[in-house]
C-alpha positions in Angstrom: 0.0 0.2 -0.2 1.1 3.5 -1.0 2.4 5.8 1.8 -0.4 7.8 3.7 -1.2 11.7 1.6 -1.7 13.6 4.0 -4.3 15.7 1.7 -6.2 12.3 1.7 -6.2 11.6 4.9 -7.5 15.3 6.4 -10.1 14.8 3.4 -11.2 11.9 4.9 -11.4 13.0 8.3 -13.2 15.9 7.3 -16.1 13.6 5.6 -15.8 11.3 8.5 -16.7 14.3 10.6 -19.6 15.0 8.6 -21.0 11.5 8.2 -20.7 11.8 12.1 -22.7 14.8 12.7 -25.3 13.2 9.8 -24.9 9.6 12.0 -25.4 11.3 15.1 -28.2 13.9 14.3 -30.5 11.2 12.8 -29.8 8.7 15.9 -31.0 11.6 18.3 -33.8 12.6 16.2 -35.1 9.2 15.9 -34.2 8.0 19.1 -33.9 10.9 21.5 -36.8 12.9 20.1 -39.1 10.4 18.6 -38.4 7.4 21.0 -37.8 5.0 18.0 -36.2 1.3 19.8 -32.8 1.7 19.7 -31.0 -0.8 17.4 -33.8 0.7 15.1 -32.8 4.2 15.8 -29.3 2.9 15.1 -29.9 1.1 11.7 -31.9 4.2 10.4 -29.1 6.4 11.7 -26.5 4.6 10.0 -28.0 4.2 6.8 -28.8 7.7 6.4 -25.0 8.3 6.5 -24.0 5.1 4.3 -25.4 7.4 1.4 -23.6 10.8 2.6 -20.2 8.6 3.5 -19.9 6.6 0.1 -20.8 9.4 -2.3 -18.4 11.9 -0.7 -15.1 9.3 -0.3 -15.7 8.0 -3.3 -15.9 11.4 -5.8 -13.7 14.0 -3.1 -11.2 12.1 -0.7 -10.3 9.3 -3.1 -11.4 10.5 -6.2 -12.8 7.4 -7.7 -15.0 8.7 -9.7 -14.1 8.1 -13.1 -14.9 4.8 -13.9 -18.1 2.3 -12.7 -19.4 2.5 -9.4 -20.5 -0.8 -9.3 -17.5 -2.6 -7.9 -17.1 0.0 -5.3 -20.4 -0.5 -4.3 -20.5 -4.1 -3.9 -17.2 -3.8 -2.4 -18.6 -0.8 0.2 -21.6 -2.6 0.8 -19.8 -6.0 2.4 -17.6 -3.8 4.6 -20.9 -2.1 5.5 -22.5 -5.1 6.8 -19.5 -5.9 9.0 -19.4 -2.5 10.1 -23.1 -2.0 10.9 -22.8 -5.4 13.0 -20.3 -3.9 14.9 -22.1 -0.8 15.4 -25.1 -2.1 16.6 -23.3 -4.6 18.8 -21.2 -1.9 20.2 -24.1 0.6 21.0 -26.4 -1.7 22.4 -24.0 -3.6 24.6 -22.6 -0.3 25.9 -26.2 1.1 26.4 -27.4 -2.1 28.2 -24.1 -1.2 30.8 -25.5 2.0 31.3 -23.2 4.2 29.0 -25.2 7.0 27.5 -26.4 6.1 23.7 -24.5 8.5 22.1 -21.4 8.3 24.0 -21.7 4.2 23.1 -22.0 5.4 19.4 -19.2 7.9 19.5 -16.9 5.1 20.7 -18.2 2.7 17.8 -17.8 5.1 14.9 -14.3 5.7 16.2 -13.0 1.7 16.2 -14.7 2.0 12.6 -13.3 5.1 11.3 -10.1 3.9 12.2 -10.0 0.3 10.5 -11.9 1.5 7.4 -9.5 4.1 6.5 -7.0 1.7 5.4 -9.9 -0.6 3.8 -11.3 2.2 1.4 -7.7 3.0 0.4 -6.7 -0.6 -0.2 -9.8 -2.5 -1.2 -13.3 -0.5 -1.7 -11.5 2.8 -3.5 -8.4 1.3 -4.7 -7.5 1.8 -8.8 -8.4 -0.7 -10.7 -5.4 -3.0 -11.9 -3.7 -1.6 -14.3 -4.7 2.2 -14.1 
């Protein structure tokens, strides 16, 4: 894998922050305000955020928007399934232990963000062989 590009890393962090803001806001609105069951509210927030995150990472962070998105979408979807399971598990378990659900969500998001950067660069948005 190529060395870390600081501009890409800064963009990734910026989009991560924006995505987190969308995620936590939707979670707060659905669970904190509307009273939706926490695992469902977490799922709704996560789904909304996926669209924001994929689009901006593809177009702006990794500049992978030149070719067809189908392979990237498939790889991103698989990663999202794994992230989703991890997120729901971590948020729910921590909430059951008395951790505020927004704090639990923040921790789960931080864990996923660290892992995802390398996976995005090396697999999801990696240039096609020979590109």
